[in-house]
C-alpha positions in Angstrom: -0.6 30.4 9.2 -1.9 30.9 5.5 -0.9 27.9 3.4 2.4 29.6 2.0 5.7 28.5 2.5 8.1 31.1 4.1 11.6 30.6 4.1 14.4 33.2 6.2 18.1 32.6 5.1 20.8 34.3 7.0 23.3 34.8 3.8 26.0 36.3 5.9 26.5 32.8 7.7 25.0 30.5 4.9 25.9 31.8 1.7 24.4 28.7 -0.2 21.2 28.8 1.8 21.6 25.6 2.9 19.4 25.9 6.4 15.8 27.4 6.4 15.9 29.7 9.6 12.0 30.1 9.5 10.6 29.3 13.1 8.1 26.3 13.3 4.4 27.9 13.8 3.8 25.8 17.1 6.7 27.4 19.1 7.3 30.9 20.7 9.7 32.0 18.0 6.7 31.0 15.5 4.3 33.2 17.5 6.8 36.4 17.0 7.1 35.4 13.4 3.1 35.5 13.1 3.3 38.7 14.9 6.2 40.3 12.5 3.9 39.0 9.5 0.5 40.8 11.2 2.6 44.0 11.5 4.0 44.1 8.1 0.3 43.8 6.9 -0.5 47.0 8.9 2.7 48.7 7.9 1.6 47.8 4.2 -1.8 49.8 4.4 -0.5 53.0 6.4 0.7 56.1 5.4 2.2 59.1 7.3 3.0 60.5 10.8 0.3 61.6 13.3 0.4 65.2 14.4 2.2 65.9 11.0 0.2 64.6 8.0 -3.6 64.2 7.5 -5.1 61.2 8.4 -5.6 58.5 5.4 -8.2 55.4 5.4 -5.1 53.2 6.5 -4.5 55.2 9.2 -0.7 56.5 10.7 2.3 54.3 10.7 4.1 53.6 14.0 
């Protein structure tokens, strides 16, 4: 992805964080993970709701 190491733990079932649940980049779950990261980038730049708030440079949020 971008050279960073990502980690995802389910603290409810693994409170000592022994198993990293992040998906490997080549599989279908890895593609979903990439989609979530891209969505997060878009959400970081957005503001407001269409039809209610004035349009900003980052566009409206979902």
